[in-house]
C-alpha positions in Angstrom: -5.5 106.0 18.3 -8.5 105.1 20.4 -11.9 104.9 18.7 -13.3 108.3 19.8 -15.8 110.1 17.6 -17.3 113.6 18.1 -19.8 115.3 15.9 -19.2 118.7 14.2 -21.8 120.2 16.5 -19.9 119.0 19.6 -16.7 120.4 18.1 -18.4 123.8 17.6 -19.7 123.8 21.2 -16.3 122.9 22.6 -14.6 125.6 20.6 -17.0 128.3 21.8 -16.7 127.2 25.5 -12.9 126.9 25.1 -12.5 130.4 23.6 -14.6 132.1 26.2 -12.7 130.3 29.0 -10.2 132.4 30.8 -10.8 135.2 28.2 -13.7 136.4 30.4 -11.5 136.4 33.5 -8.9 139.0 32.5 -9.2 142.4 30.8 -8.8 141.4 27.2 -7.1 143.8 24.7 -7.0 146.5 27.4 -3.8 148.1 25.9 -6.0 149.4 23.1 -8.0 151.5 25.6 -11.7 152.1 24.6 -10.9 150.3 21.3 -10.3 147.0 23.0 -13.4 145.6 21.5 -12.0 146.4 18.1 -8.7 144.7 19.0 -10.6 141.5 19.8 -12.3 141.6 16.4 -8.9 142.1 14.7 -7.5 139.3 16.8 -10.4 137.1 15.6 -9.4 137.7 12.0 -5.8 136.8 12.7 -7.1 133.7 14.5 -9.2 132.7 11.5 -6.2 132.9 9.3 -3.9 130.8 11.4 -6.7 128.3 11.8 -6.5 127.7 8.0 -2.9 126.5 8.6 -4.1 124.0 11.2 -6.8 122.8 8.9 -4.4 122.3 6.0 -2.0 120.3 8.1 -5.0 118.2 9.5 -6.1 117.5 5.9 -2.7 116.3 5.0 -2.6 114.0 8.0 -6.2 113.4 9.0 -5.7 110.3 11.1 -2.9 111.6 13.5 -2.7 114.4 16.0 -0.3 117.4 15.9 2.5 115.5 17.7 2.2 112.8 15.1 2.6 114.9 12.0 5.3 117.0 13.5 7.5 113.9 13.5 6.4 112.9 10.0 7.3 116.3 8.6 10.5 117.0 10.6 11.7 113.5 11.3 12.1 111.9 14.7 15.4 113.6 15.6 13.9 117.1 15.4 10.2 116.2 15.6 10.2 114.2 18.8 11.6 116.9 21.1 9.3 119.5 19.5 6.4 117.2 20.1 7.4 116.8 23.8 7.6 120.6 24.1 3.9 120.7 22.9 2.9 118.2 25.6 4.6 120.5 28.2 2.9 123.5 26.6 -0.5 121.8 27.0 0.2 120.9 30.6 1.4 124.5 31.3 -1.8 125.9 29.7 -4.0 123.7 31.9 -2.0 124.7 35.0 -2.2 128.4 34.1 -6.0 128.4 33.5 -6.5 126.4 36.7 -4.6 129.1 38.5 -6.7 131.8 36.8 -10.0 130.4 37.9 -8.5 129.5 41.3 -7.4 133.1 42.0 -10.8 134.4 40.9 -12.7 132.1 43.2 -10.3 132.8 46.1 -10.4 136.6 45.7 -14.1 136.9 45.1 -15.9 134.1 46.9 -13.8 131.6 48.8 -11.3 133.8 50.5 -10.9 131.4 53.5 -10.6 128.3 51.4 -7.1 127.0 50.6 -6.1 127.7 47.0 -4.9 124.1 46.7 -8.3 122.8 47.6 -10.0 124.9 44.9 -7.6 123.6 42.3 -7.9 120.1 43.5 -11.7 120.1 43.3 -11.7 121.6 39.8 -9.1 119.1 38.5 -10.7 116.1 40.3 -14.0 116.8 38.4 -12.2 117.2 35.1 -10.2 114.0 35.7 -13.3 112.1 36.4 -15.0 113.3 33.2 -12.0 112.6 31.0 -11.6 109.1 32.5 -15.2 108.4 31.4 -14.0 109.3 27.9 -13.7 112.4 25.6 -17.0 111.6 24.1 -18.6 112.2 27.5 -16.9 115.6 27.7 -18.2 116.4 24.2 -21.8 115.5 25.1 -21.5 117.5 28.3 -20.3 120.4 26.3 -23.4 120.4 24.2 -25.6 120.6 27.3 -23.5 123.4 29.0 -23.2 125.4 25.7 -26.9 126.1 25.9 -26.7 127.0 29.6 -23.8 129.3 29.0 -25.5 131.1 26.1 -28.6 131.7 28.3 -26.4 133.0 31.1 -24.5 135.3 28.8 -27.7 136.7 27.2 -29.3 137.2 30.7 -26.1 139.0 32.0 -25.9 141.3 28.9 -29.6 142.2 29.1 -29.4 142.9 32.9 -26.4 145.3 32.3 -28.2 147.1 29.5 -31.6 147.4 31.3 -29.9 148.5 34.6 -29.1 151.9 33.0 -25.4 151.8 33.9 -24.2 151.7 30.3 -22.6 154.9 29.0 -21.8 154.6 25.3 -19.9 157.8 25.4 -17.1 155.9 27.2 -16.5 154.0 24.0 -15.8 157.2 22.2 -13.8 158.5 20.4 -13.4 155.4 18.3 -9.8 155.1 16.9 -8.7 158.1 18.9 -5.1 157.1 18.5 -5.5 155.4 15.1 -4.9 151.7 14.4 -1.5 151.4 16.0 -2.7 150.7 19.6 -5.1 148.1 18.2 -2.4 146.3 16.2 -0.1 146.4 19.2 -2.9 144.8 21.3 -3.5 142.2 18.6 0.2 141.2 18.4 0.8 141.2 22.2 -2.5 139.6 23.2 -5.8 139.2 21.4 -4.5 137.1 18.5 -2.5 134.5 20.5 -4.9 134.7 23.4 -7.5 133.4 23.0 -7.8 132.7 19.3 -4.4 131.2 18.7 -4.9 128.7 21.5 -7.2 126.8 19.2 -3.9 124.9 18.3 -5.2 122.5 21.0 -7.8 121.3 18.6 -5.1 120.1 16.3 -4.9 117.2 18.8 -8.7 116.7 18.8 -9.6 117.1 15.0 -8.6 113.4 14.2 -11.5 112.3 16.3 -14.0 114.2 14.3 -16.7 111.9 12.8 -17.1 114.1 9.6 -13.7 115.5 8.7 -15.2 117.5 5.8 -17.1 119.7 8.3 -14.0 120.7 10.4 -13.6 124.1 8.7 -17.3 125.1 9.1 -17.5 124.0 12.7 -14.1 125.6 13.6 -14.6 128.9 11.9 -18.2 129.3 13.2 -17.0 128.5 16.7 -14.3 131.1 16.5 -16.6 133.8 15.0 -19.3 133.2 17.6 -16.9 133.3 20.5 -15.1 136.4 19.1 -18.3 138.3 18.7 -19.3 137.5 22.3 -16.0 138.5 23.7 -16.0 141.8 21.8 -19.6 142.6 22.9 -18.8 141.8 26.6 -15.6 143.9 26.4 -17.5 146.8 25.0 -20.0 146.6 27.8 -17.3 146.5 30.4 -15.7 149.7 29.0 -19.1 151.4 28.7 -19.8 150.7 32.3 -16.4 151.1 34.0 -14.4 153.1 31.5 -11.3 152.0 29.7 -8.9 153.1 32.4 -10.7 151.1 35.2 -11.0 148.1 33.0 -7.3 148.1 32.3 -6.5 148.4 36.1 -9.1 145.9 37.2 -8.1 142.3 38.0 -11.6 140.9 37.2 -13.5 143.6 35.2 -16.4 141.4 34.3 -17.1 140.7 38.0 -17.0 144.4 38.9 -19.4 145.2 35.9 -22.1 142.7 37.0 -21.7 143.8 40.6 -22.9 147.3 39.6 -26.3 146.0 38.2 -29.2 147.2 40.3 -32.7 146.9 38.9 -35.4 148.3 41.2 -33.4 147.6 44.3 -34.3 143.9 43.7 -31.8 142.4 41.2 -28.4 143.2 42.8 -25.0 141.7 43.4 -24.9 139.3 40.4 -21.4 138.2 41.2 -22.6 134.6 41.6 -23.9 134.6 37.9 -20.4 135.6 36.7 -18.6 133.1 38.9 -20.9 130.2 37.9 -20.4 131.0 34.2 -16.7 131.3 34.5 -16.5 128.0 36.3 -18.3 126.3 33.4 -16.3 127.7 30.6 -12.9 127.3 32.3 -13.9 123.7 33.2 -14.0 123.0 29.4 -10.9 125.0 28.6 -8.8 123.2 31.1 -10.2 119.9 29.9 -9.2 120.6 26.3 -5.6 121.5 27.3 -5.5 118.6 29.7 -6.7 116.0 27.2 -4.4 117.4 24.5 -1.5 116.7 26.8 -2.8 113.2 27.4 -3.1 112.5 23.6 0.4 113.9 22.9 2.0 111.9 25.7 0.3 108.7 24.6 1.4 109.3 21.0 5.0 110.0 21.9 5.5 107.1 24.4 3.3 104.6 22.4 0.7 104.2 25.2 -2.3 102.3 23.9 -4.8 103.3 26.6 -5.2 107.0 27.1 -6.9 106.5 30.5 -3.7 105.2 32.1 -2.1 108.7 31.5 -5.0 110.9 32.7 -4.3 110.6 36.5 -0.5 111.1 36.3 -0.8 114.2 34.1 -3.6 115.5 36.3 -1.3 115.3 39.3 1.4 117.2 37.3 -1.1 119.9 36.4 -2.3 120.2 40.0 1.1 120.8 41.5 2.2 123.0 38.5 -0.8 125.2 39.1 0.3 125.8 42.7 4.0 126.5 41.9 3.4 128.5 38.7 3.6 131.8 40.7 3.9 132.9 44.3 1.0 135.4 44.0 -1.6 136.7 41.6 0.6 139.7 40.8 3.5 137.4 39.9 1.1 135.2 37.9 0.0 138.3 35.8 3.6 139.3 35.1 4.5 135.8 34.0 1.3 135.9 31.9 2.7 138.8 29.9 5.8 136.8 28.9 3.6 133.8 28.2 1.4 135.8 25.8 4.2 137.6 24.0 6.7 134.8 23.5 5.6 131.3 24.5 2.2 131.4 22.8 3.6 133.1 19.7 6.1 130.2 19.3 3.7 127.4 19.6 0.6 128.8 17.8 2.3 130.6 15.0 6.1 130.0 14.4 6.2 126.2 14.6 2.9 125.7 12.7 4.1 127.9 9.8 7.4 126.1 9.9 5.5 122.8 9.6 3.4 124.3 6.7 6.6 125.0 4.8 8.0 121.6 5.6 4.8 119.9 4.4 5.0 121.9 1.1 8.6 120.8 0.6 7.9 117.2 1.4 5.0 117.2 -1.1 7.1 118.9 -3.8 10.0 116.4 -3.3 7.5 113.5 -3.2 5.9 114.6 -6.5 9.2 115.0 -8.2 10.3 111.6 -7.0 7.1 110.0 -8.4 7.5 111.9 -11.7 11.1 110.7 -12.0 10.1 107.1 -11.2 7.4 107.2 -13.9 9.9 108.5 -16.5 12.3 105.7 -15.7 9.5 103.2 -16.1 8.6 104.6 -19.4 12.1 104.3 -20.6 
């Protein structure tokens, strides 16, 4: 593994930017109606729980990435194909988010620019940064974290002071009980975005202070979850739950309604700029996770040699992932309900059980060996 080291602070910043990512693009937890903000908080709790599984596995195998300890726990015969599936999962995730931000830019700002060019420019910038090294991305994340937090605060304050917020649209709370919230958590807000932190199982071995992984990771999840819940509540209180559910880009519509003294208007650019930043980092994390996994599987010493080939695969995958935005959204429902659930929950829990069994058998073997020696 290359000698890359990132600080706990950098890990925290990357997690927050990663979790915000494409979560700000789509209507998150909309199936729960006006309680979508509660569904996000419930999804956050589930995300914190599954993160404990990732942390446990990381502590058992602190020097190797997810694709490495999959093979250690399950053996090469079963572990190698599963690890390869994770590489494909990371590539698909990168391509999907690239398409998300590409569709947003095409539909809102650059409607006469070829979609391929929008994807190419985004991935070219990411490829350049990753080629400079992951530490460069981590340091860049520290800088842009502050910028994003300022933009988020400014956006929230502008919505509030514009007088377009109607808190009555958030009522009644729990009108249909907890069932719609749990359904929204299971189908969306747990796996997306919080379960996607599985990507950091590939990044954690590069942490300079392994003992602070839990604090940095959980704090990052909590901060991003609270921000997403607040933004969703604002969207509902401005547009109403029904319009949020039917909107392609509800955050964009919400900010476009801001009008303060006929001076501050049409703040779409603020939203677009923020979304470009956070999705830049989310794509980068998925992208680099695929690079690490491929290098680990195929015994490639220099990660840089894989960055460009995988970038090209992501670029063409993002264009062929769906024929239209509507098709992309339909495919996304399947991705959220089945694909993500398999990779962020089912396989990690299977690995957790396998790790317990290996430790148990190992301890018994050592105990038996010691007994024989005493005899």
